[in-house]
N, C-alpha and C positions, 0 to 999 in steps of 0.2 A: 504493500500500500504506500509506504513512505520509505524513501531511500536517500541517505546522506552519504556523500562520497568526498573524502579529502577536504573537509570543511575547515577553513581557517578564518578566524575573526580577530581583529585587533582594535583595541580602544587606545587611540593615540599610538604610542610606541609599545604598548603592552599587549602581548599576544594572549587572548583569552581562550581561543581554540586553536589547536596545532595539528591540523590535518586529520580530523576525526571522521570515522565512517561507522554508520549503524543502519539497521533496517527495522521497520515495524511491519509485521505481517498482519493482514486483516483478521479481525476477531481475537487478537492476542492482547494481553497486558504486557507491555514492555516497560521496564523501569531503568532509570539512570541514577545511580547512587554515587555519592562522593562527598567530600568535605565541603564546607562553606568556601566559596571562592574558586572551586575546581573548574567551573565553566558550565555547570548544569543548566542554569537559567538562560545562558547565552545560546544554547542549542535551541530552546523553545523560541526565544526572541528572533532567532534567525529564520525559523520555519514560518512564523507569522509575519515576517517582513519588518520587524521593529529595528533590526540591525542588518547591515549589508555586509556579507562576507567578502574578504579580499580574494579568496580562492575557494574552489570546490563547487559542488552541485547539490541541489535538493530537488528531488522529483517526487510527485504524488500521482500514483497510478500511471507512472511513466512520463508524466508531463512536468516541464520545468516550473518550479514555484518562484524562483528568484526574480523573474520578470513580472510577476503578478502584483497588482495593488492589494493592499491589506483587506479591503472590503470584499474583493473577489476571492481571496483565500478563505474567508468565512463562508462565502456562498458555495465554494467547492466542498465544504463539509469539515473544515478544520477549525476547532474552537479551543481557546486557551483559558483556563482558570488561573488567573495570575497569582503570584506570591503576594501575601498580605491582603488577600480577599478583594479589596478595592470596590466594595459596594458603594452605591450612591446613597450616602448617609442621610441626606435630607429628603429622600423619597421613600415611599412605603415599600414593603416587601413585594406587594403585587405590582407596583410600578417598576421595580427592579427587574422582575421576571418578564414583564412586557417589553422592556428595553432589550432583553436578550433575544427577542424575536424580531429585531429591527429590519432584518433582510427579508422577512416573510410577509405575504399578503393574504394568506389563508386564515381568515379571522376565526372560523370554526375550529380549525386545527390548532390554532394558538390557544384557544379556550380549553380544548381537550388536553393540550400539553401542560397547561398550568395545573389542571386537576391531577395529571400524572405526577408532576413535581410534588404536589401536595401529598400524594400517596407515598412518595419516597421519603418526604420530610414532613411528618405530621406537625412538627413544631412550627414550621412556616405557615401551615394552614391556620394554626391558632393565632398567628401574628400577622396575617396578611395585610392588615391596615396599620400596622406599627411601622414607625420610621426605622429604616435599616440601621441607622447610627445608634439606636438604642438597644439593639440586639447584643447578646453575648458573642464572644469570639467564635465559639463553635457554631452558633446560629448564623453568624455572618458567613462562615465558611460553607455551611449548607446552602445559603442563599447564593453564594458565588457559583457553586456547582449547579444549582437549579437554574440560575440565569444562563449559564453556558449551555445547558441541555435544551433551552428554549430555541436555540438555533437549529435544532435537530442535527447535531454533528455526526459525521461518520467516524472521525478521529477526535477524541477528547483528550486534550493535553492538560495536565495538572502540575502546577509548580508549587511544591512544598505544602500540600494540603494539611499536613499535621502541625505545621509551624506554630508554636506558641499555645497549643491547645492542651488541655488536661488529658491524662491517659484514657479516661473513660470516653471522652469526646473523640479522641483519636480512633478508638475502637469502633465507635459509631460511624465515623467517616469512612474507614476502610471497609466496613460491612456494606455501606452504600456503594462504594466503588465495585465491590464484588457483585452486588445486585445489578448495577448498571451494565456490567460486563456480561452477566448472564442473559441480559436482554439484547445482546448482540453488538454492544459498543466496543470498538477498538480503543485502547487507552495507552497513552504514553505518559508515564508517571515520573516526575522528578522528586526525589526525596533524600533528606539527610537521615531519616529514620530507616536505615537499611534493613533492619530486622522486619519491620512491618511491611515494607515495600516488597522485599524478596519473598515473603511468605505468600503473597498473592500473584507474583509475577510469573508469566510463562518464560520470559527471557529477561535477563538482567545484564547491564553493562556497568562497569566501574570506571569512573573518570577521575583522573588525577592531574592537576595543573594543566588542564586543556588537552589531555591525551586519554584515549581509551586504553586501559591497562588490562582489563579482564572482560570476558564475555562468557555466559553460560546460562543454563536454566536457573530459575530461582532457587531450586533445591541444591544445585551444584554450588552456587555461590554461597549459600548459607552454610554449606559444609566445608568451604574453603578456609584453611587456617589463616591465610593472610587477611581475608575479609573479616573473619572473627576478631583478629587482633586489632584491625583498624577500627571496626565498629565498637569494640569495647574500650578503645583508647589505650591499649597495651603496647602499641607499636606505632611509630611514625615513619617506619621504613617504607620505601616505595613498594607498592604492590607488584608482584611478579606477573608478567604477562604469560 
């Protein structure tokens, strides 16, 4: 579905990505794990056109994405749940969800999808007229995911969905990710919480200082001693490829 080849991105003179390659197969959960500052978010920002690579290619169903405008990328079926949630705080839950459907004209379908989001996130239904800025962090994350789903994506990309959330809320968020995946969604997940991410991933990549250093199934990476040490903070040595 999505293929990245030899992607390099620089901010000023600093290289954020150094020739990375990865693939996302349709119907899979793919996760990219690594430390803060390793380049995870830059991968997603490149896919949706927020940053321009200096080298490499990104293709979606075989077609070049790098020449597409950002709103066309959404129309093609790629949606990003950004780090930090970024809900519209002075708008209601319902208004935030409607904004997620800004590329659509099917009013009946939009209404049906709002109800679907409310079945996934019952807390949002209880708060549909509440201002998003007054929600808890976990509820705002649920709203950010729900808003992304309103565009009917084929590929849902999530940037650090567990960041800053209590453990019980993190569990809820990952259960929802599983449920969305069961309904046929392809997911590219960026996470510092390697343990949680690799438990649900079909395929995982480890990124270090802008380079992919490991690839395997979620189970393989969970069993890898280097990944264990890095996740537990017992070692700062470079992960072996």
